[in-house]
N, C-alpha and C positions, 0 to 999 in steps of 0.2 A: 460432564464428568467421563461419561463412556466415550467420548475422543480424545480429548486433553488429559484424563489420569490415567483410565483403561488401556487406552489405545486399542480398546475394543470397537474395530471401524464398520464393522456387519451391525454392531448393536447400535454404534451412532447414528449409522444411517438409516436404520429402521426407527430410531426416535425421531430424526428429522423430516423423515414420509409421513410417520403419524401427525407430529406438529403441522407440517404444512396440510395436511387432509383436514386437521381440527381447527385452523386457522388461516385457509389459503389465501384471503387479503392481507396477512401479517408481513409485513417489510422485513422487519429484524430476522424475522424467523427464517427467511428465504436469502437474505443477507448470509446470516451464520451458516445457511446451509451451503450457499455460492463457496465460500471458504473451506469448507469440508471436502465440497467436489473440487476444489481446485487443487487441493493437498493430493488429493485421488489421483491426479493428474487427468482429469475430466475437466477440460478446460472448456471445451463447447458446452456442456451443460452447467458448468457453475457461471458462464456469461448468460446463460439464459434465465437462472433463477435471479441474478443480479439485473437482468431486465425486467422480470415479471415486478422484482421489489420495487424498483424505480416506478413502475406503473402504477403501484398503489400509493405510493410517497414521493412524486415527482420536483418536489421542491427541496430534497432531501440531497445537499450536495456530498456527504459522504458516499451516498450512492452514484452520484456522477463520477465521484472519483475513482470508484473501484471499476467503471466502467471503463477507465480509461487505464486503468492497471490490466485488465483482461486483455485492452489493445496491446499492451508492453509484450505479454508473454506472446500474441501472433507478430510482431516485429510491426506492428501496424503505428509506428512512431506519431506522426501528423495526426491520426484520428486519437492518440491518447493524451499527447498535449494540446488538442481542443477540448478532452475532456475535463482534462484537469483545469484548463484557462475557464471554463464553464462553471467548473466547482468553485476556483477562486472568485471567480464576478460576484456569487451569490455569498460566500463567506471565506474569506482565507483563511485556509488552514494550513497546517504542517504536512498533513499526507498528500494534500493536491499538489505543496508546490515540490513536494519529492517526485510524486509522479510526472508532473513537468519538466523537473530536472531531468529523469532518466529516459523522458522522451526526447529531448531535446539532445542528452547525449548520444541517442540512439540515430538522431539526425544529423551528428556532427558538429551540432551548435556548440560547443564549449563553454565560451564566454556566459552565452544566455543561461546553458545548464547551470552552471556554478552560480549565478544569480539567482536563479531559482533555491537551488540547496542554501543557500546564504539567507533566503528570505523565511525559508521552512525554519532554519536555526533560528533566527530571529524570533520568529513567532512562537518557539516552544524547543529550549536546550533539552534535549533528550537523548539518550544512548541512541535513538533511531535516526534523530538529525545528523548527528556529529559522525555517525558510520555514514550515511549516505554523504554528507558533504567530502569526508576523506576518501570515502571512493573515489568521487569525481576527482578529487584534487590529484589521486596518484594515478587515474586514467588518462588524466589530460597531463600528466609528466611533472607537476607540480610535488615531488617527493618530500621537498623539507616542510611544506604546509601540510601534506597528508600527514607526515609522523607527526606534527604538532596535533593534530585532530586527534591521533591514537594516543599521545599525552594527555590530551582530553578526556576521552573516553574513561581511561586506565583512573585518572584523579575522579572522575564521577563515579565510577563504579567503587571509590572508597567512600563514599556519601551515602550511595543508594545501588539498587540491583541493576546492571548493565548486562544483556545478553553474552555471551560467548560468541554468539554468532555476529553481533554488532562488531565486538573486538577483531 
């Protein structure tokens, strides 16, 4: 609430630190704190919280994917791709496929990136996956297909909430 509704960043950080103090081995608290830190531009601290969370829950593919996400922020595409692949091997998930797609785009592997984004969409057709695929299509010069994705996003927005960010 402090972070998402009140935008009370200092209060949110106090609450996260207190939660970590009370439950230092709780992976989800550390994962959520990592997202807060990343939103604050504190990439290194965020990655550390994710690594610590993974230490408490080493078989969690979402946490492995998040390590890939952190690597994307640093421009370490090969590492991001590997984390995503590891997560997918454990449990195919749209988030891991999107991270893999972003990493592959960063490596200049356009066709493989598009395949990853299409896999994400097959697993879950959401505003997030449609937007990720649409962005990749536009970035690879496939503007007609990208416009089709935008149309799909707008149509989906008539049935359910779609973030304006995704559009």
